[in-house]
N, C-alpha and C positions, 0 to 999 in steps of 0.2 A: 447488552447480550445477557440473556440468563441461561443459567446452567443448572439442570437439575441432576442431582446425583442420588442413586438409590443404592443403600448397602445393606447386604444380607449379613446374619451372624450375630452371635453374643459372645460374651468372654467365655474363653475356654474352648469354643467351638472352631476357632480358625478363622472365622468370619464374625463380625460384631454386628449386633443389632437384632438378635432374636435370641431366645432361650435356649437353644441347643438341646441335647438330650442328655439328662442327668446320668451320669455314670457311663456314658458311651463316648466313643470317638467318632466323629463325623455324623452327619444326618442333622435333622432339625426337628424341633417341636414345631407344630402348627403356630403360625405367626405372621404378622405382617412385616413387610419391608419398611425400613425407617427411610424417610425421605428428608433430604437436606437440600435447601434451595441456596444458591450463592448468586449475588448479583455482581457481575464483571462488567466493569465500565473503563474505557480509557480515561486517563487523566484529562480533565477538560482543557488544561492548556496545551495538550497536543494538538487540538484543533481537528478540523475535518480531515485534513491530510497529514498525519503524523510525518514528521521529517521534512515538510515541504511549507514554503510560504507562498501562498497562491496569489499573492499581491503583486509579485514581480517575477520577470524572467532573467534579470541581471544583464540584459543586452539592451543599450540606449534606444534603439529604433523600436523595439517590442515594448519597452517600459513606456516609451512615448506613446505607442499605440493604445496602451491600457489607460493612460491618462487622457488620451484625447481621440476617442473612438470615432466621433462624428467627423473630425477633420481627415483621418485616415480613410474614411469611408467615401467621403465627398471628393477629396483632392487626390487621393491615392488609388481609389478602387479597391481598398482592402478591408476585409472584415474579419472578426475573429470571435471565436467562443472557447471559454475554458470548460473543459470537460474532464470528469475524473474517470480513469481506466486503470486497469491493471498494468503493472510494468511490463509484463508479458505482451499485452495487446499493443502497448506503445512501440516495443521492439519490433513487433510483427508489422505495424503500419509504417515505421522507418524502412524496414526491409523492403516492403513494396514500392515505397516512394524512391528508394535508391536502387531499385531493381536488382536486389541481391538476396542473401539469406540471413536470418537471424544469427545463424552459426558464424558466418563471415562477419557480421557486425560485432557479435561478441568477442571475436578473435582480435578485432582491431582496437581493443581498449586495453588499458594498463590495470591488470589485476591488483596491484597494489594500491592504486588509486581507488578502485572500487571497494576494496578491504577498508581503506581509510575513510572513505564516505559512509559506509555501512556502521563502521564504529561510531562516527560522529552522529550519525541519525539516532543511534541507539543512546547517546548521551544527550539527545535533545536538541541538538543543533539542527537548524532549519535550512533547507536548500531552496533556491529558487525553482518555481516550476519548470516543467519541461516544455519544449516547443516543437511543433510540427507545423512547418510553413508549407502549405500546398497551393500556394498562390503562384503567380508567374516567376517568383523569386526561388521557390523550391529549396528547403533547407530543414534541418533539425539542430536541436541541441539538448543533450541530456542523456546519452547512452550510459555513461558511467553511473549517472545518478539513478537510472532506471535499474540497472544491474545491481547496485548498491542496495536498492528498495526491495528487491527480491530476496536478500539475505539479511536485511535488518530486522530486528524485532524491539523497537522502542516500547518501552513500558511492558515488555514480554508478549506484546501482540504483533503479528506480522503485519506489514504494510500491504493492504489489499487494494488500494486505488492511489493514483498520484495525479495531481492536477497537471493537465496539458493545455497550453494555449495553441489552439488549431486555428491557422491563419489561412484565409481563402480569398479569392478574387470575388469582387461584387458581381453579382449575375448581371 
């Protein structure tokens, strides 16, 4: 991400970057704004999804599905996709799947665990990806992590997307 900052002003003018008016308070002499360019990048070790490891769900059945997708598709009739989405979108999809509201889902989590997870994410600890199983088995795993991602700022940046394994029946 690139951020361009333009500053006006000069020494003694209250703003820096231009000549000011000699002997006067306030105002400016004609001049150009100074432009500074900063390159802002996430630390490369944070990966595509800071705070998350998109290679595992940490639930044996789904980790096996990640390792053997062809088997699960042909023998079990299940397929999956890993999708990046905002934590809020994840919570909305879980609410729809569970036929409830995001407010109710949020009220059914431990605030202390959410805070603990957010602190851990900010320290660089990675969590397993989230799960939304829309197959015949219906299920989810990851509300605490989604809510933690909404308030964590690893490396000083907000977590905009989280990895979600979405499981569906084969058509």
